[in-house]
VEXDREN-2710 file (C-alpha; in Angstrom, 1 decimal):
% VEXDREN-2710
k/r/px/py/pz
1/MET/125.4/95.8/105.2
2/ALA/122.6/93.5/106.5
3/THR/123.7/90.3/108.0
4/GLY/120.4/88.4/107.7
5/THR/119.6/88.9/111.4
6/ASP/117.1/91.4/112.9
7/GLU/120.0/93.5/114.3
8/PRO/120.0/97.1/112.9
9/THR/122.9/97.0/110.5
10/LEU/121.9/99.4/107.7
11/THR/123.4/102.9/107.4
12/VAL/121.0/105.6/106.3
13/ASP/122.3/105.4/102.8
14/GLU/121.8/101.6/102.6
15/LEU/118.3/102.0/104.1
16/ALA/117.4/104.6/101.5
17/ALA/118.8/102.4/98.7
18/ARG/117.0/99.3/99.8
19/ALA/113.7/101.3/100.2
20/GLY/114.1/103.1/96.9
21/VAL/113.9/106.6/98.4
22/THR/116.3/109.4/99.1
23/VAL/118.3/109.9/102.3
24/ARG/116.5/113.2/102.6
25/THR/113.1/111.4/102.6
26/VAL/114.3/109.1/105.4
27/ARG/115.5/112.0/107.5
28/PHE/112.3/113.9/106.9
29/TYR/110.1/111.0/108.1
30/SER/112.4/110.6/111.1
31/THR/111.9/114.3/112.1
32/ARG/108.1/113.8/111.8
33/GLY/108.3/110.9/114.2
34/LEU/107.1/108.4/111.5
35/LEU/110.3/106.4/111.8
36/PRO/111.8/105.3/115.1
37/PRO/115.3/106.6/115.8
38/PRO/118.3/104.5/114.7
39/VAL/120.6/102.6/117.0
40/ILE/123.7/104.7/117.5
41/GLY/126.9/102.7/117.0
42/PRO/130.6/103.4/117.0
43/ARG/131.6/106.9/115.7
44/ARG/128.0/107.9/116.4
45/VAL/126.8/106.3/113.1
46/GLY/123.1/105.5/113.1
47/HIS/122.1/102.0/112.2
48/TYR/118.7/100.8/110.9
49/GLY/117.0/97.4/110.8
50/PRO/114.2/95.5/109.1
51/ASP/111.5/97.2/111.1
52/HIS/112.7/100.6/109.8
53/LEU/112.7/99.2/106.2
54/SER/109.2/97.8/106.6
55/ARG/107.8/100.9/108.2
56/LEU/109.3/103.1/105.5
57/ALA/107.7/100.9/102.8
58/LEU/104.3/101.2/104.7
59/ILE/104.6/105.0/104.9
60/GLU/105.4/105.3/101.2
61/GLU/102.4/103.1/100.3
62/LEU/100.0/105.1/102.5
63/GLN/101.3/108.3/100.9
64/HIS/100.9/106.7/97.4
65/GLN/97.2/106.0/98.4
66/GLY/96.7/109.7/98.9
67/MET/96.9/110.0/102.7
68/THR/98.3/113.2/104.1
69/LEU/101.2/113.0/106.6
70/ALA/98.9/113.9/109.4
71/ALA/96.6/111.0/108.5
72/ILE/99.6/108.7/108.2
73/GLU/100.7/109.7/111.7
74/ARG/97.3/108.9/113.0
75/TYR/97.3/105.5/111.2
76/LEU/100.7/104.6/112.6
77/GLN/99.7/105.6/116.1
78/GLN/96.9/103.1/116.0
79/LEU/99.2/100.2/115.2
80/PRO/100.4/98.0/118.1
81/PRO/103.8/99.2/119.2
82/ASP/105.4/95.8/119.1
83/LEU/104.7/95.0/115.5
84/SER/107.5/93.1/113.8
85/ALA/109.0/93.9/110.4
86/GLN/107.0/91.0/109.0
87/ASP/103.7/92.4/110.5
88/LEU/104.5/95.8/109.0
89/ALA/105.2/94.2/105.6
90/ILE/101.8/92.5/105.7
91/HIS/100.1/95.7/106.6
92/ARG/101.8/97.4/103.6
93/ALA/100.8/94.5/101.3
94/LEU/97.2/94.8/102.3
95/VAL/97.2/98.6/101.8
96/ALA/98.9/98.1/98.4
97/SER/96.1/95.7/97.3
98/TRP/93.9/98.8/96.8
99/ALA/96.3/100.4/94.4
100/PRO/95.9/99.7/90.7
101/ASP/99.6/99.1/90.2
102/SER/102.4/99.2/92.7
103/ALA/105.1/97.3/90.8
104/GLU/108.4/98.7/89.6
105/GLU/110.5/97.5/86.6
106/MET/113.9/96.3/87.8
107/GLU/116.9/94.7/86.2
108/ARG/118.3/91.6/88.0
109/ALA/121.2/93.6/89.4
110/GLU/118.8/96.2/90.9
111/LEU/116.6/93.5/92.4
112/GLU/119.6/91.9/94.1
113/ARG/120.8/95.3/95.4
114/ARG/117.3/96.0/96.9
115/ALA/117.2/92.4/98.3
116/GLY/120.6/92.8/99.9
117/ARG/121.9/89.5/98.6
118/PRO/122.5/87.4/95.4
119/LEU/119.4/85.6/94.1
120/SER/119.5/82.2/92.3
121/GLU/117.0/81.3/89.6
122/GLN/115.2/79.2/92.2
123/ASP/115.0/82.2/94.5
124/VAL/113.4/84.3/91.7
125/ASP/110.9/81.5/91.0
126/ARG/109.9/81.4/94.7
127/LEU/109.5/85.2/94.8
128/ALA/107.3/84.9/91.7
129/ALA/105.2/82.2/93.4
130/MET/104.7/84.6/96.4
131/GLY/103.5/87.4/94.1
132/VAL/106.6/89.5/94.9
133/LEU/107.6/89.8/91.2
134/GLU/106.5/88.8/87.7
135/ARG/108.5/88.0/84.6
136/PRO/106.6/89.8/81.8
137/GLY/109.1/89.5/79.1
138/ALA/111.9/87.2/77.8
139/PRO/114.2/85.3/80.3
140/GLY/116.9/87.6/81.6
141/GLY/114.8/90.7/80.9
142/PRO/113.4/93.3/83.3
143/LEU/111.2/92.1/86.2
144/GLN/108.0/93.7/87.6
145/VAL/108.7/93.8/91.3
146/ASP/106.5/94.9/94.2
147/PRO/109.2/96.7/96.4
148/GLY/107.0/96.7/99.5
149/LEU/106.7/92.9/99.4
150/LEU/110.4/92.3/98.5
151/ARG/111.8/92.4/102.1
152/LEU/109.2/89.9/103.4
153/GLY/109.7/87.7/100.4
154/VAL/113.5/87.6/100.8
155/GLU/113.1/86.6/104.4
156/LEU/110.7/83.8/103.5
157/LEU/113.3/82.4/101.1
158/GLU/115.1/81.1/104.2
159/VAL/111.9/79.2/105.4
160/PRO/111.9/75.6/104.3
161/ILE/108.6/75.7/102.4
162/ALA/108.1/73.8/99.1
163/HIS/107.4/75.8/96.0
164/GLU/104.1/73.9/95.5
165/THR/103.0/74.8/99.1
166/ILE/103.6/78.5/98.4
167/LEU/101.4/78.3/95.3
168/ALA/98.7/76.4/97.1
169/ALA/98.7/78.9/100.0
170/ARG/98.5/81.8/97.6
171/THR/95.5/80.3/95.9
172/VAL/93.7/79.9/99.2
173/LEU/94.5/83.5/100.2
174/LEU/93.3/84.9/96.9
175/GLU/90.1/82.9/96.9
176/HIS/89.1/84.0/100.4
177/THR/90.2/87.6/100.2
178/ARG/88.3/87.9/96.9
179/SER/85.2/86.6/98.7
180/ALA/85.7/89.1/101.6
181/ALA/86.2/92.0/99.2
182/HIS/83.0/91.0/97.4
183/GLU/81.0/91.0/100.6
184/LEU/82.5/94.2/101.9
185/THR/81.7/95.9/98.5
186/ARG/78.1/94.7/98.6
187/LEU/77.8/96.0/102.2
188/PHE/79.2/99.4/101.3
189/ARG/77.0/99.7/98.2
190/ASP/73.8/98.8/100.0
191/GLU/74.4/100.4/103.4
192/VAL/76.6/103.4/102.7
193/TRP/76.6/104.4/99.0
194/GLY/72.8/104.0/98.5
195/PRO/71.8/106.3/101.4
196/TYR/74.5/108.8/100.3
197/ARG/73.0/109.0/96.8
198/GLU/69.7/109.8/98.4
199/ARG/71.2/112.6/100.6
200/GLU/73.9/114.1/98.3
201/SER/72.2/117.5/98.4
202/ASP/73.0/117.7/102.1
203/PRO/76.5/119.5/102.4
204/GLU/77.3/118.0/105.8
205/HIS/76.6/114.5/104.6
206/VAL/78.7/115.1/101.5
207/LYS/81.6/116.3/103.7
208/ALA/81.2/113.2/105.9
209/MET/81.3/110.9/102.9
210/LYS/84.5/112.5/101.5
211/SER/86.2/112.0/104.9
212/LEU/85.0/108.4/105.0
213/SER/86.4/107.7/101.5
214/VAL/89.8/109.0/102.5
215/HIS/90.1/106.8/105.6
216/MET/88.0/103.8/104.8
217/GLN/90.6/101.7/103.0
218/PRO/93.3/101.8/105.7
219/MET/90.7/101.2/108.4
220/VAL/89.1/98.3/106.6
221/LEU/92.5/96.8/105.9
222/GLN/93.7/97.2/109.5
223/ALA/90.5/95.5/110.7
224/LEU/91.0/92.6/108.2
225/LEU/94.6/92.1/109.2
226/THR/93.8/92.1/112.9
227/ALA/91.0/89.6/112.5
228/PHE/93.1/87.4/110.3
229/GLN/96.1/87.4/112.7
230/ARG/93.8/86.5/115.6
231/SER/92.0/83.7/113.7
232/LEU/95.3/82.3/112.4
233/LYS/96.8/82.3/115.8
234/GLU/93.8/80.4/117.2
235/GLU/93.8/77.9/114.4
236/LEU/97.5/77.2/114.7
237/ARG/97.2/76.8/118.5
238/ALA/94.3/74.4/118.1
239/ALA/96.0/72.4/115.3
240/PHE/99.2/71.9/117.3
241/THR/97.3/71.1/120.5
242/ARG/95.4/68.4/118.7
243/HIS/98.7/67.1/117.2
244/GLU/100.3/66.9/120.7
245/GLU/97.3/65.2/122.2
246/GLY/97.2/62.7/119.4
END
């Protein structure tokens, strides 16, 4: 069982259950080098932690987007080696934003099993405010849950942030990411798609465009995430520096 720390405390069965995959899938990804090896504990039992869970969710999402295992290997190799479970969860959330629907229908008991802890009504409200889940039907009915965001959302439940602040932050993020998506789409349409249409009779150009379409989304998302992380770090550093000087 997980203890709420970053220590690797999940068995392979618990990891698979929390991620919504089979044990066989976990072991297959491990043999391909997509998952780091577990920490070997007493009785030579392997234990997994939050980083394994987040990386597994990212792998599943990339595969859902149609990437081959070889392409996923290349994608993961490009990530910084010291990414935390939270960083990996953010990567997965950005990749999932390209998918039309990544939610799963879950009963409350299944949600708590995946979360690894009981959830109060206030907890569920906060997860809904973060965009982790939706309540499409009557109270007490099935929930629409984004499994890749669930781990990050549960960890954020422990952070003392007001419900209203979460909603305000979500509004800011949605507004600015929509603006960025609009500008990127315009750039792609004018600078890439237009010239492609003019040269679609060229077999080599068509082949290059197909390759670009497969890899563009993860590349753009990784660039957006990297730029956002750097900008946020600089803004936070400047804000706290001004506060200390004041």
